[in-house]
C-alpha positions in Angstrom: -19.9 -4.9 5.2 -21.1 -1.7 6.8 -21.6 1.6 4.9 -19.5 4.5 6.0 -22.1 7.2 5.2 -22.6 7.9 8.8 -19.0 7.6 9.9 -17.7 10.5 12.0 -15.3 12.8 10.2 -11.7 13.0 11.2 -10.7 16.0 13.3 -7.6 18.0 12.1 -5.1 16.5 14.5 -5.6 12.8 13.7 -5.8 13.7 10.0 -2.4 15.2 10.1 -1.0 12.3 12.1 -2.5 9.8 9.8 -1.2 11.5 6.7 2.3 11.9 8.2 2.5 8.2 9.1 1.3 7.1 5.6 3.8 9.4 3.8 6.7 8.3 6.1 5.9 4.6 5.6 5.9 4.8 1.8 9.0 7.0 1.7 10.9 4.6 3.9 9.9 1.5 2.0 10.2 2.9 -1.5 13.2 5.1 -0.7 15.0 2.0 0.7 14.3 0.1 -2.4 15.4 2.9 -4.7 18.6 3.5 -2.6 19.4 -0.2 -2.6 19.1 -0.4 -6.4 21.5 2.5 -6.7 23.9 0.7 -4.3 23.8 -2.5 -6.2 25.2 -2.1 -9.8 24.5 -5.8 -10.5 20.8 -5.6 -9.9 18.8 -6.6 -13.0 15.1 -5.8 -13.6 14.8 -8.7 -16.0 16.3 -11.5 -13.9 16.3 -10.5 -10.2 13.7 -10.2 -7.5 13.6 -7.0 -5.5 14.5 -9.2 -2.5 17.9 -10.0 -4.1 18.8 -6.5 -2.9 18.4 -7.7 0.7 21.2 -10.2 0.5 23.9 -8.3 -1.4 26.6 -6.2 0.2 25.9 -2.6 0.7 22.3 -2.8 -0.6 21.2 -5.3 2.0 20.9 -3.2 5.2 19.3 -0.3 3.2 16.7 -2.5 1.6 15.9 -4.6 4.7 15.7 -1.7 7.1 13.7 0.3 4.7 11.1 -2.4 4.6 11.2 -3.0 8.4 10.8 0.6 9.3 8.3 1.3 6.5 6.2 -1.7 7.6 6.4 -0.6 11.3 5.3 2.9 10.5 2.7 1.6 8.1 1.2 -0.5 10.8 0.8 2.7 12.9 -0.8 4.3 9.8 -3.3 1.4 9.6 -4.1 1.8 13.3 -4.8 5.5 12.9 -7.1 4.8 10.0 -9.0 2.3 12.2 -9.3 4.8 15.0 -10.7 7.4 12.7 -13.9 5.5 11.8 -16.8 3.8 13.4 -18.0 1.5 10.7 -17.2 -2.3 10.4 -16.0 -1.9 6.8 -13.4 0.7 7.7 -12.3 -1.3 10.7 -11.8 -4.3 8.5 -9.8 -2.2 6.1 -7.5 -1.1 8.9 -7.0 -4.6 10.2 -6.2 -6.1 6.8 -3.8 -3.2 6.1 -2.1 -3.6 9.4 -1.4 -7.2 8.7 -0.1 -6.3 5.3 2.3 -3.9 6.8 3.5 -6.5 9.3 4.1 -8.8 6.4 6.1 -6.0 4.6 8.3 -5.6 7.7 8.7 -9.4 7.7 10.1 -9.3 4.2 12.9 -7.2 5.6 13.3 -9.2 8.9 13.6 -12.5 7.0 15.8 -12.0 4.0 15.7 -14.2 0.9 17.7 -16.9 2.6 15.2 -17.4 5.4 12.2 -19.8 5.2 9.7 -17.1 6.3 10.7 -14.7 3.5 8.5 -16.2 0.8 5.4 -16.4 3.0 5.9 -12.8 4.2 6.2 -11.5 0.6 3.1 -13.5 -0.5 1.2 -12.3 2.5 2.1 -8.7 1.8 0.9 -8.7 -1.8 -2.2 -10.8 -1.1 -3.3 -8.7 1.9 -2.6 -5.5 0.1 -5.0 -6.6 -2.7 -7.6 -7.4 -0.1 -7.1 -4.0 1.6 -7.8 -2.3 -1.8 -10.9 -4.4 -2.3 -12.3 -3.6 1.2 -11.5 0.1 0.8 -13.0 0.3 -2.7 -16.1 -1.4 -1.4 -16.4 0.9 1.6 -15.9 4.0 -0.5 -17.6 2.7 -3.7 -19.6 6.0 -4.0 -16.5 8.0 -4.6 -14.2 8.3 -7.6 -11.2 7.6 -5.4 -12.9 4.5 -4.0 -13.6 3.2 -7.5 -10.0 3.7 -8.5 -8.8 1.9 -5.3 -11.2 -1.0 -6.3 -9.7 -1.0 -9.8 -6.3 -1.8 -8.4 -7.6 -5.2 -7.4 -8.1 -6.8 -10.9 -5.0 -5.0 -12.2 -2.8 -6.4 -9.4 -4.3 -9.9 -9.8 -3.7 -9.7 -13.6 -0.1 -8.6 -13.0 0.7 -11.7 -11.0 -1.4 -14.1 -13.1 0.3 -13.1 -16.3 3.7 -13.3 -14.8 3.1 -16.7 -13.3 1.7 -17.8 -16.7 5.0 -16.8 -18.3 3.6 -13.9 -20.3 6.2 -11.3 -19.1 9.5 -10.9 -21.0 11.5 -11.3 -17.8 12.6 -14.3 -15.6 12.7 -12.5 -12.3 9.8 -11.0 -10.4 11.2 -7.5 -9.7 9.0 -5.8 -12.3 5.8 -7.6 -11.3 6.6 -6.7 -7.7 6.7 -3.0 -8.5 3.0 -2.3 -9.5 1.8 -3.3 -6.0 4.3 -1.1 -4.3 3.4 1.9 -6.5 -0.3 1.3 -6.1 0.1 1.4 -2.3 2.0 4.7 -2.6 -0.7 6.1 -4.9 -3.4 5.0 -2.5 -1.6 6.7 0.5 -0.8 9.9 -1.3 -3.8 10.4 -3.6 -6.6 7.9 -3.4 -7.0 6.5 0.1 -9.4 7.6 2.9 -6.8 10.0 4.3 -4.7 11.0 1.3 -1.5 13.1 1.8 -2.6 15.3 -1.1 -6.3 15.7 0.0 -6.9 18.4 -2.5 -6.3 15.9 -5.4 -8.7 13.4 -3.9 -11.3 16.2 -3.3 -11.1 17.2 -7.0 -11.4 13.6 -8.1 -14.4 12.9 -5.9 -16.0 16.3 -6.8 -16.1 15.1 -10.4 -17.9 11.8 -9.4 -21.4 11.1 -10.6 -22.8 11.1 -7.1 -21.1 14.4 -6.2 -19.4 12.8 -3.2 -16.3 14.4 -1.8 -13.4 12.9 0.1 -12.4 16.4 1.1 -9.1 17.4 2.5 -9.9 15.6 5.8 -10.4 12.2 4.1 -13.9 11.3 4.9 -15.5 8.0 3.8 -18.8 9.5 2.6 -21.0 7.9 -0.1 
């Protein structure tokens, strides 16, 4: 995997566009989930899957369209990340993330009653984990990169312990949440083009190698 030390920095316009797409994608997806939960008084964190929201009354269109639109915008976000860099590692990150976003949209397109729903959901969480791994490796010289890489074992542990029956719940809604929140944290604070670039800059400024992500979201080592 190539090192991004020599990658060209983003100019101001693509940076703003990339950040806007990332923020919009996460707000659509997570906002749709939150609104659907509010609209479904029967939803249970202990026995339901988040996808149950996609087949129940008023919550269904809000949940499904939130994921569809969030995934579509998220795919555009991934494309912008790919256009902003020259290295193979960053290009791989963009490709994996784009497929993860397509899978996210697929969760909304194919509701819980459809055969492709399960594969879409599995693909989203698996590809998201791979995207974190690639990004963390690409930016391993920065604090934000190390934090992104740390999402990988945490996310794997979440699902491994749930599937092993170690969670005090029967439904996967709670185990599904950490991945979604990790994606939001990556887009807003820890990724290569964070919405709050000043937070990333402070984190990377405290790194042992002195690297900075800076407000423009560079991939320096």
